N, C-alpha and C positions, 0 to 999 in steps of 0.2 A: 270525520263527521261525528259529532256527539249525539247520543240519543238519551232520552229520559226513561228508558225501560228499567224497571226495578227487577233485580235478580231475585228469583224465587229460591228460598232455602232448599237445600238438598238434605233430606233426612236419611241418616244412616239406618241400616236394619236394626241396630240396637235401640236407637231413638224411637223408631216405629213400634218396636216391641214394648217399650216403656209407655208410650202413648196408649197403645192398645190395652196394656195391663191397667193403667190408671182409669181408663174408660170402663173396663169390665168390673173393677173393684169399687166403683163409685156407687152410692145409693142411687138406684134408678129414678126415684122421685126427685132427688136433688138434681140429678143430671137433666131431667126434663125441665125442672124449674129454672136451672141455669141457662138452658137454651132459650126459654121464654124470656128471661131477663135480658139476654143478649139482643133478642129480636126487639124487645121493648125499647132498649137503649138505642138501637140502630134506627128505630123509627123516630125517636125524639132528638137525638144528638148527632152532630156531624162526626165527632171523634170521641173516643172513650178508651179506657184501659180495663184490664181484668179487675183492678181495684174497684172500679165503678160497678162492675157486674157483681162482685162479692158484696158490695154495699147494698145493692138491690136485693140480694139473697138474704141478707141479715134481716130484712123486713118480713121474711117468711119464717115458718117454723121447720122447714126442711133442712137437714144437716147431712154432711158426709164426713167420713173419718179422715179423709186425705184431700186437702185442697189442691193438690197437684192435678186433680181431675179437671180443673178449670182449663188446662191446656187442650185436652181433647174436645171440650165444649167449644172452644174458640175455633179449632180446626174444623169441626162439623158445621159451625155457623159460616165459616169461610166457604166450605164446600157447598153449602146451601145458597151461596150467592148474596148473603146479607151484609157481609163485611169484607174488607181487604186490609192488609197491613199497610200502614203509612209510616213505617220506620220505628225507631226506638226513642223512648223518652226516659229520663232519669227519675227514679222514685226513691223515697226514703220513708217507708212506713212499716207497719207490722207484717205485711205480706212479702215485701222484698226490699232490699237495700241497693239493688243494682238497676240496670236498665230493664224496661219492659216494653212490649209492643204497644204502639199507639194504633188502634183500630179505627178505620174510616168506614162509615156507613155507606152501603150501596143501595139502601132502600128508603132512606129519609126523603120525604117529599121536599121538593125545591121550595124555598121561601117565596111567598107571593110578592110579586113586584107591586110597588105603589107608585103612583104618579108623583113627579117631582114636586108639585104644589103641596101634596099631602106630606111629603118628606120634610119640606120647609116648615109646615105647620107643626109637625111633631118635634122638630129640632127647636123651634121657637118656644113651644110649650115646655120642653125640658129646661131651656135657659131661664124662662120666667118663673119656674117653680122652684 
């Protein structure tokens, strides 16, 4: 019998120490701003990556000396119940050239349902414009 249960990653003590160190050495104002950026994205979007969080942070004037602190931000957001891992996606940008976690919001409001007649009207408007 197959199940669709996602296996949770097992963090080794060395990894936990690195996460803790990254959190402790981050600029506290940046860390708070990063958490707020995650929450903002989680309220607006169904899925996003850390690249999206970093893009939000570029709009602010807060900086940190080591962007590896984004990992602990995401861990704390997950512990807060805002997001969950939805697997890995490939990226090729200035932040990483490998795979990165795709995060799924757990706090995004469900889209409002519209009546079928309204949907037809919207589709017709798109076709005619």
